[in-house]
Kinemage of the C-alpha trace (Angstrom):
@kinemage 1
@onewidth
@group {chain A} dominant
@subgroup {mainchain}
@vectorlist {calphas} color= white
{ca met a 1} P 10.449 19.550 -20.943
{ca thr a 2} L 12.240 16.334 -19.780
{ca asp a 3} L 13.245 13.379 -21.470
{ca arg a 4} L 12.551 11.365 -18.610
{ca ala a 5} L 9.957 8.328 -19.546
{ca ala a 6} L 6.527 9.209 -17.604
{ca val a 7} L 4.970 6.706 -15.381
{ca leu a 8} L 1.278 7.698 -14.302
{ca val a 9} L 0.836 6.899 -10.375
{ca thr a 10} L -2.750 6.922 -9.476
{ca gly a 11} L -2.920 7.716 -5.716
{ca gly a 12} L 0.611 9.403 -6.167
{ca ala a 13} L -0.307 12.027 -3.286
{ca gly a 14} L -1.101 9.268 -0.706
{ca tyr a 15} L 1.343 7.720 1.898
{ca ile a 16} L 2.713 4.884 -0.257
{ca gly a 17} L 2.150 6.580 -3.422
{ca ser a 18} L 4.349 9.412 -2.816
{ca his a 19} L 7.174 6.997 -1.525
{ca val a 20} L 6.736 5.201 -4.978
{ca cys a 21} L 7.232 8.420 -6.894
{ca lys a 22} L 10.382 9.400 -5.179
{ca ala a 23} L 11.746 5.852 -5.706
{ca leu a 24} L 10.486 5.932 -9.387
{ca ser a 25} L 12.536 9.618 -9.791
{ca ala a 26} L 15.493 8.064 -8.269
{ca arg a 27} L 15.326 5.260 -10.779
{ca gly a 28} L 15.450 7.905 -13.608
{ca tyr a 29} L 11.291 8.035 -14.510
{ca leu a 30} L 9.195 11.055 -14.492
{ca pro a 31} L 6.333 10.489 -12.096
{ca val a 32} L 2.849 11.981 -12.987
{ca ala a 33} L 0.956 11.457 -9.404
{ca phe a 34} L -2.929 11.444 -10.424
{ca asp a 35} L -4.907 11.894 -7.331
{ca asn a 36} L -8.355 13.267 -6.099
{ca leu a 37} L -6.574 14.352 -3.150
{ca ile a 38} L -9.340 12.988 -0.938
{ca tyr a 39} L -6.794 11.131 1.103
{ca gly a 40} L -3.499 12.368 -0.601
{ca his a 41} L -1.755 15.606 -0.032
{ca glu a 42} L -0.432 18.090 -2.413
{ca trp a 43} L 2.600 18.479 -0.147
{ca ala a 44} L 3.463 14.912 -0.708
{ca val a 45} L 4.057 15.438 -4.450
{ca lys a 46} L 7.526 16.438 -4.961
{ca trp a 47} L 9.147 14.483 -7.819
{ca gly a 48} L 6.725 15.268 -10.733
{ca pro a 49} L 3.616 16.674 -11.874
{ca leu a 50} L 0.381 16.428 -10.188
{ca glu a 51} L -2.800 15.994 -11.930
{ca val a 52} L -6.186 16.338 -9.913
{ca gly a 53} L -8.721 13.936 -10.957
{ca asp a 54} L -10.704 10.900 -9.768
{ca ile a 55} L -9.871 7.467 -11.064
{ca thr a 56} L -13.812 6.953 -11.892
{ca asp a 57} L -13.349 9.997 -14.460
{ca gly a 58} L -12.427 8.491 -17.706
{ca ala a 59} L -12.193 11.621 -19.355
{ca ala a 60} L -9.966 13.075 -16.790
{ca leu a 61} L -7.594 9.913 -16.931
{ca ser a 62} L -7.545 9.782 -20.671
{ca asp a 63} L -6.675 13.553 -20.799
{ca ala a 64} L -3.729 13.070 -18.320
{ca ile a 65} L -2.342 10.064 -20.308
{ca ala a 66} L -2.440 11.939 -23.559
{ca arg a 67} L -0.649 15.164 -22.182
{ca his a 68} L 2.127 12.907 -20.397
{ca arg a 69} L 2.349 10.020 -22.490
{ca pro a 70} L 3.274 7.432 -19.609
{ca val a 71} L 5.022 4.526 -20.704
{ca ala a 72} L 3.391 2.387 -17.636
{ca val a 73} L 0.541 2.827 -14.950
{ca val a 74} L 1.275 2.536 -11.240
{ca his a 75} L -2.031 1.952 -9.780
{ca leu a 76} L -2.630 2.971 -5.933
{ca ala a 77} L -5.620 4.849 -5.876
{ca ala a 78} L -8.188 3.122 -3.551
{ca phe a 79} L -10.284 3.368 -0.283
{ca ala a 80} L -8.456 1.327 1.937
{ca tyr a 81} L -10.248 1.329 5.200
{ca val a 82} L -11.392 -2.344 6.261
{ca gly a 83} L -13.749 -1.235 8.832
{ca glu a 84} L -15.453 1.131 6.656
{ca ser a 85} L -15.555 -1.307 3.700
{ca val a 86} L -17.693 -3.706 5.800
{ca glu a 87} L -20.121 -0.810 7.056
{ca asp a 88} L -20.278 0.922 3.296
{ca pro a 89} L -19.277 -1.710 0.761
{ca glu a 90} L -20.925 0.245 -2.011
{ca lys a 91} L -18.401 2.955 -1.662
{ca tyr a 92} L -15.588 0.473 -1.951
{ca tyr a 93} L -17.250 -1.397 -4.764
{ca arg a 94} L -17.972 1.724 -6.821
{ca asn a 95} L -14.301 3.497 -6.103
{ca asn a 96} L -12.052 0.608 -6.217
{ca leu a 97} L -13.400 -1.721 -8.958
{ca leu a 98} L -15.385 0.684 -11.045
{ca gly a 99} L -12.210 2.974 -10.623
{ca met a 100} L -10.346 -0.164 -11.730
{ca leu a 101} L -12.510 -0.769 -15.061
{ca thr a 102} L -12.105 3.076 -16.084
{ca leu a 103} L -8.361 3.095 -15.593
{ca leu a 104} L -8.080 -0.293 -17.630
{ca ser a 105} L -10.270 1.208 -20.367
{ca ala a 106} L -8.222 4.488 -20.632
{ca val a 107} L -4.899 2.437 -20.662
{ca arg a 108} L -6.263 -0.015 -23.195
{ca gly a 109} L -7.193 3.263 -25.284
{ca ala a 110} L -3.630 4.766 -24.927
{ca asp a 111} L -1.943 1.349 -25.706
{ca ile a 112} L -0.086 1.318 -22.508
{ca arg a 113} L 1.191 -2.127 -22.017
{ca lys a 114} L 2.834 -2.169 -18.712
{ca phe a 115} L 0.626 -1.948 -15.346
{ca val a 116} L 1.530 -2.326 -11.665
{ca phe a 117} L -1.212 -2.835 -9.151
{ca ser a 118} L -1.205 -2.256 -5.404
{ca ser a 119} L -2.695 -4.959 -4.075
{ca ser a 120} L -3.212 -6.581 -0.324
{ca cys a 121} L -2.625 -9.544 1.738
{ca val a 122} L -6.250 -8.954 2.699
{ca val a 123} L -6.962 -11.190 -0.602
{ca tyr a 124} L -5.881 -14.463 1.572
{ca gly a 125} L -8.331 -14.077 4.233
{ca glu a 126} L -8.057 -16.043 7.267
{ca thr a 127} L -5.280 -18.564 7.196
{ca asp a 128} L -3.896 -21.260 9.332
{ca ser a 129} L -0.417 -20.939 7.767
{ca asp a 130} L 2.677 -19.692 9.267
{ca thr a 131} L 3.326 -17.933 6.147
{ca ile a 132} L 1.524 -17.224 3.171
{ca ser a 133} L 2.782 -17.959 -0.229
{ca glu a 134} L 1.174 -16.370 -3.479
{ca asp a 135} L -0.161 -19.803 -4.530
{ca his a 136} L -2.373 -19.826 -1.309
{ca ser a 137} L -5.594 -19.698 -1.722
{ca cys a 138} L -7.708 -16.246 -2.035
{ca asp a 139} L -10.850 -16.012 0.250
{ca pro a 140} L -11.247 -12.166 1.336
{ca val a 141} L -13.260 -11.824 4.501
{ca asn a 142} L -14.192 -8.126 4.052
{ca pro a 143} L -15.395 -6.008 0.991
{ca tyr a 144} L -12.053 -4.027 0.723
{ca gly a 145} L -10.323 -7.520 0.193
{ca asn a 146} L -12.974 -8.309 -2.092
{ca thr a 147} L -12.463 -5.308 -4.273
{ca lys a 148} L -8.561 -5.921 -4.312
{ca tyr a 149} L -8.853 -9.549 -5.347
{ca gly a 150} L -11.400 -8.349 -7.873
{ca gly a 151} L -9.346 -5.646 -9.177
{ca glu a 152} L -6.234 -8.139 -9.592
{ca arg a 153} L -8.435 -10.492 -11.783
{ca met a 154} L -9.793 -7.615 -13.840
{ca met a 155} L -6.203 -6.410 -14.587
{ca arg a 156} L -5.348 -9.951 -15.478
{ca asp a 157} L -8.207 -10.167 -17.893
{ca phe a 158} L -7.769 -6.886 -19.624
{ca met a 159} L -3.994 -7.499 -20.056
{ca gln a 160} L -4.475 -11.147 -21.203
{ca ala a 161} L -7.298 -10.109 -23.819
{ca tyr a 162} L -5.869 -7.137 -25.037
{ca gly a 163} L -2.037 -7.072 -24.967
{ca gly a 164} L 0.135 -6.154 -22.174
{ca ser a 165} L 1.884 -7.469 -18.822
{ca ser a 166} L 0.949 -6.834 -15.162
{ca val a 167} L 2.307 -7.369 -11.804
{ca ala a 168} L 0.075 -7.488 -8.558
{ca leu a 169} L 1.836 -6.413 -5.647
{ca arg a 170} L 0.191 -7.942 -2.297
{ca tyr a 171} L 1.191 -5.583 0.267
{ca phe a 172} L 1.448 -6.610 3.958
{ca asn a 173} L 1.632 -3.660 6.649
{ca ala a 174} L 3.091 -0.843 5.209
{ca ala a 175} L 4.693 1.297 7.990
{ca gly a 176} L 7.479 3.710 8.424
{ca ala a 177} L 8.585 7.086 7.123
{ca asp a 178} L 10.915 8.369 4.348
{ca pro a 179} L 14.513 7.892 6.156
{ca ala a 180} L 15.312 11.356 4.568
{ca gly a 181} L 12.144 12.966 6.196
{ca glu a 182} L 11.058 14.285 3.238
{ca ile a 183} L 7.523 12.546 3.154
{ca gly a 184} L 5.654 10.277 5.520
{ca glu a 185} L 2.200 8.996 7.052
{ca glu a 186} L -0.377 11.231 7.708
{ca his a 187} L -4.368 10.131 7.428
{ca asp a 188} L -7.375 11.408 8.911
{ca pro a 189} L -8.606 9.290 10.286
{ca glu a 190} L -5.722 7.277 11.019
{ca pro a 191} L -6.336 3.404 10.626
{ca his a 192} L -2.742 1.785 11.106
{ca leu a 193} L -1.261 0.776 14.269
{ca ile a 194} L 2.051 2.732 14.315
{ca pro a 195} L 0.815 6.148 13.845
{ca arg a 196} L -1.733 5.619 16.659
{ca val a 197} L 0.770 4.189 18.968
{ca leu a 198} L 3.092 6.975 18.485
{ca asp a 199} L 0.349 9.495 18.843
{ca ala a 200} L -0.019 7.824 22.318
{ca ala a 201} L 3.291 7.883 22.984
{ca leu a 202} L 2.720 12.079 22.274
{ca asp a 203} L -0.517 11.900 24.460
{ca lys a 204} L -2.793 12.775 21.540
{ca asp a 205} L -6.184 11.732 20.280
{ca gly a 206} L -7.461 10.312 23.687
{ca gly a 207} L -5.152 7.558 24.082
{ca leu a 208} L -4.947 4.164 22.247
{ca thr a 209} L -7.139 1.136 21.612
{ca val a 210} L -6.332 -2.459 21.193
{ca phe a 211} L -8.879 -4.029 19.117
{ca gly a 212} L -9.517 -7.668 20.464
{ca glu a 213} L -7.050 -9.692 22.757
{ca asn a 214} L -8.565 -13.057 22.235
{ca tyr a 215} L -7.181 -14.091 18.979
{ca glu a 216} L -5.831 -17.382 18.484
{ca thr a 217} L -2.062 -15.995 18.736
{ca pro a 218} L 0.508 -16.197 21.349
{ca asp a 219} L -0.689 -12.529 23.393
{ca gly a 220} L -4.158 -12.952 21.893
{ca thr a 221} L -3.592 -9.709 19.626
{ca cys a 222} L -3.319 -9.506 15.889
{ca val a 223} L -0.136 -10.477 14.113
{ca arg a 224} L 0.876 -8.648 11.144
{ca asp a 225} L 4.244 -8.600 8.781
{ca tyr a 226} L 5.456 -4.770 8.731
{ca ile a 227} L 7.142 -3.748 5.558
{ca his a 228} L 9.059 -0.419 5.599
{ca val a 229} L 7.462 1.826 2.981
{ca thr a 230} L 10.692 2.394 1.334
{ca asp a 231} L 11.137 -1.218 0.788
{ca leu a 232} L 7.800 -0.945 -0.738
{ca ala a 233} L 8.421 1.540 -3.127
{ca asp a 234} L 11.316 -0.039 -4.059
{ca gly a 235} L 9.213 -3.426 -4.962
{ca his a 236} L 7.203 -1.173 -7.452
{ca val a 237} L 10.230 -0.010 -9.201
{ca lys a 238} L 11.663 -3.669 -9.258
{ca ala a 239} L 8.236 -4.774 -10.942
{ca leu a 240} L 8.601 -2.282 -13.772
{ca asp a 241} L 12.065 -3.458 -14.180
{ca met a 242} L 10.842 -6.945 -14.471
{ca leu a 243} L 8.093 -5.686 -16.890
{ca asp a 244} L 10.970 -4.508 -19.243
{ca asp a 245} L 11.927 -7.905 -19.828
{ca ala a 246} L 9.211 -10.405 -18.821
{ca ser a 247} L 5.882 -10.608 -20.064
{ca gly a 248} L 2.829 -12.018 -18.876
{ca gln a 249} L 0.722 -11.763 -15.688
{ca his a 250} L 2.702 -11.972 -12.106
{ca val a 251} L 1.830 -11.706 -8.462
{ca phe a 252} L 4.243 -11.252 -5.594
{ca asn a 253} L 3.999 -10.766 -1.774
{ca leu a 254} L 5.742 -7.742 -0.519
{ca gly a 255} L 6.571 -8.211 3.348
{ca ala a 256} L 9.084 -8.561 5.854
{ca gly a 257} L 8.732 -12.260 6.392
{ca arg a 258} L 8.111 -12.107 10.120
{ca gly a 259} L 5.141 -11.360 12.245
{ca val a 260} L 4.762 -8.729 15.242
{ca ser a 261} L 1.805 -8.800 17.487
{ca val a 262} L -0.234 -5.492 18.366
{ca leu a 263} L 1.391 -5.794 22.065
{ca glu a 264} L 5.057 -6.696 20.921
{ca met a 265} L 4.766 -3.610 18.618
{ca ile a 266} L 3.588 -1.465 21.548
{ca asp a 267} L 6.512 -2.772 23.626
{ca ala a 268} L 9.034 -1.878 20.924
{ca ala a 269} L 7.250 1.450 20.728
{ca arg a 270} L 8.234 2.260 24.205
{ca arg a 271} L 11.812 1.621 23.767
{ca val a 272} L 12.234 3.692 20.676
{ca thr a 273} L 10.157 6.596 22.125
{ca gly a 274} L 10.750 6.579 25.706
{ca ala a 275} L 7.208 6.762 26.455
{ca asp a 276} L 4.773 4.871 28.734
{ca ile a 277} L 2.156 4.255 26.011
{ca pro a 278} L -0.867 3.111 28.071
{ca tyr a 279} L -3.812 1.507 26.031
{ca asp a 280} L -7.077 0.114 26.602
{ca val a 281} L -8.635 -3.308 24.965
{ca gly a 282} L -11.553 -2.787 22.700
{ca ala a 283} L -13.567 -5.052 21.021
{ca arg a 284} L -12.462 -6.968 17.697
{ca arg a 285} L -13.022 -4.846 14.545
{ca pro a 286} L -15.111 -6.722 11.744
{ca gly a 287} L -13.192 -8.343 9.054
{ca asp a 288} L -9.643 -8.504 11.084
{ca pro a 289} L -7.599 -11.967 10.234
{ca ala a 290} L -5.623 -12.893 13.398
{ca arg a 291} L -2.521 -13.400 11.411
{ca leu a 292} L -0.933 -12.278 8.188
{ca ile a 293} L 2.806 -13.296 7.451
{ca ala a 294} L 4.438 -13.054 4.128
{ca asp a 295} L 6.354 -15.587 2.347
{ca thr a 296} L 8.444 -13.679 -0.095
{ca thr a 297} L 10.552 -16.040 -1.830
{ca leu a 298} L 9.090 -15.097 -5.179
{ca ala a 299} L 9.964 -11.578 -5.105
{ca arg a 300} L 13.371 -11.966 -3.846
{ca gly a 301} L 13.949 -14.281 -6.608
{ca met a 302} L 12.088 -12.951 -9.614
{ca leu a 303} L 12.196 -9.205 -8.709
{ca lys a 304} L 15.542 -9.251 -7.088
{ca trp a 305} L 14.132 -7.249 -4.134
{ca glu a 306} L 15.529 -7.474 -0.734
{ca pro a 307} L 13.940 -4.994 1.861
{ca gly a 308} L 16.649 -3.008 3.566
{ca phe a 309} L 14.686 -0.857 6.161
{ca ser a 310} L 12.193 -3.250 7.719
{ca asp a 311} L 13.430 -4.412 11.195
{ca ile a 312} L 11.134 -3.088 13.665
{ca asp a 313} L 13.497 -0.541 15.254
{ca thr a 314} L 14.058 1.274 11.741
{ca ile a 315} L 10.431 1.234 11.195
{ca leu a 316} L 9.626 2.739 14.432
{ca glu a 317} L 12.594 5.236 14.162
{ca thr a 318} L 11.628 6.650 10.916
{ca ala a 319} L 8.136 6.780 11.820
{ca trp a 320} L 8.746 8.635 15.319
{ca arg a 321} L 11.116 11.290 13.560
{ca trp a 322} L 8.381 12.093 11.088
{ca thr a 323} L 5.513 12.179 13.528
{ca gln a 324} L 7.604 14.459 15.629
{ca ser a 325} L 8.379 16.894 12.854
{ca arg a 326} L 4.698 17.026 11.920
{ca gln a 327} L 3.856 18.257 15.429
{ca asp a 328} L 3.713 21.794 14.170
């Protein structure tokens, strides 16, 4: 038995979810990971119990909630491949939106009044702004973004109607690995740039493809804001801390506040790894905006959140150590 307050973390066996569980444990909570293990890993659950279940299964959710009696929910469980969402939107609406509805219904039944949601910067869609603040219009350009924006609105409506407070965290590009080396990124297939670049440094997976070189950016490749996963996890803890004192519905960007192009990231990885990292250029991926960079003024002010690991070298060095450690 433990006297630590439990927090239900859906998707807690995943890349971001496992880092959130570690941060919650360090803050004194007992993270209860609820995960179907389709994309998550049992080895990543180290700081609390694992409940294997699907977020579209209301009975499994209600059972886990009844046994662990969490004081809050952090919801990260979702399908998150932009290209796949364009090809198979039904899969995304069924899992991400039906899953959110099922979870919110279970939360309402258990009278849990604090809810933190893993949203995404893709809710903004295409933008000409140098940086994006939370009051920017939302116009997603792919089904994945539609499900994240729909999830935000569903959460807000439930909390306002039935009682409760919530935070939607609009992630920019999660990257890096736990500085202590305990957990890190491992997807199959791997959609994210940095692991693919580092695999190319090890001459794995048949080389690296850059998707598009004709975007309206300085070097023609997509520009993204990379936020270290440890800083991202800290944002969830800060959000729960805020909900102890602040009611209502809140939205925050979590990013580093600066953009890095695909080619700039490849050059930085060459410096960190010492490898050549050749690449080919392919066609643009459907639904990819040209530029996404966060204005994090609101999170820094209201959440008292400050990224500490999100310079590009630290991101790449932690990810490179993790990648090397997983070679066996």
